[in-house]
N, C-alpha and C positions, 0 to 999 in steps of 0.2 A: 436117482436121476443125474443127468446129463441134463446142461442147459448151452445155451446156445447166444455166445456175448453177441454186440452185435458188429464182429469183423467176421463171424460165423466162423469165431473159435469156440469150440464145444472145450469145456471146464470140467473136471470129471471131481473135484470137487474133493480133494486130497488135501492133505493138507501139507505143511510148506515143509514143517516138521516135529517132531515127536518127544513131548511135552517129555521134560523130563521125571526122571524113577515120585522126585519128591510133591511131583505131582496129580499120582498115580491115587487112583479112588481107594486104595485099602485104608483102613479107617483105624487098624491096630497097626501102621509102619512105628503111627510116633508116640507109642505104648511102651515099658518096657518086656519083655518077655514073662517074666517068673509074677504073680499071684502075690501078692498084697492080702492084708487081713484088715479092715478098721474098725474100728466098735463108735459108735457117736450115737447125739443126738440128730433128729431132721431138725433142722434151723426152716423151710420157706421149700416148697417144691413147686414145681414148672412142667410136669410131668406130661398137661398135655400142647405144651408146644411145640412149633417148629426139629429146633431139637432139646427133645426130653431129657433133663436134671432133675438131679437135686441138688438142695444144699444142705450143710450135714455144719458139725462140728464138735471134739473129739471130745476128752475130757481133758487133751493140754489145753484147753480153749484156741487152737485151731481149724477155721474153713476153711469147709476141701470141697467141690467143686464135685460132685457122681456124676457123670453120664450114663443113659442106661440104653436097652433095645430104640431101636422106633418104634412108631406109639402105633403098629397094629400089632405089633410084640405083647410091647406093652396092653396092650387091649384085650389080647387071646390071653394071657397069661393073668389077667386082673389085676396089674400094677394097674391102679387109676389113683386120680389128685384126693383121691377120700382115703386112698391104703395107709397115704404117706403124710398125717397132720404133722407142724408143727408140737416137738414134746417127746415125736415116739422115740423107744431108742431102737437104733438100724446096725444091723452089723450084714458090711461091704467085701467080697469076695472081688477079688477088679488087678487091672492093670496100671502099674501106677504110670505117670507123666517120663516124657523120658525129659523135657524143659527141668532143665535148673528153679530154681524156687514156686514153681508152680505146686498146689490142691491138688490133683483134681486126675480122678481115678478112672478108666471104662471097665463099669458091673460086670459080672458074670453072672453072678448071683448077690441075689439082696436077700435079707432079713431080715422082716418091719413086724417089731410088738408081734414076734416068734412065728410072723405068715412068711410063708418061704417063696424069695419067686428069686426059679434058675433063668435067666432073659436065654442066653444062650448053652443050649443045652449038649453035653455032651465038654464042655468047657472046662469042667472042674476035673477031668481024670477017670 
């Protein structure tokens, strides 16, 4: 809605410049296009947090951060804090970050203690 400034000049509220592509809202841009599989053990979970993640440790002792779907989607498929307890085995299928040295995966499918969770239907093909 236009507003009138002190000198009666209408301001249409349009941005002065377009944001670069790197600030686009697409969350998948920073992840590699191919899928990665990881077998690990849950060390901690923040499923009900504002940015839902679980922390896991693989067989080589490396710690990973696994990004999950939004809270509404996680709740819809039954992925709650009690579904991923520390010590539970987890299989992750997802896209690894493009950032060198960062141990982070955006999950599309999880299997926690033999219970499957499809975070993004159709992402596996």
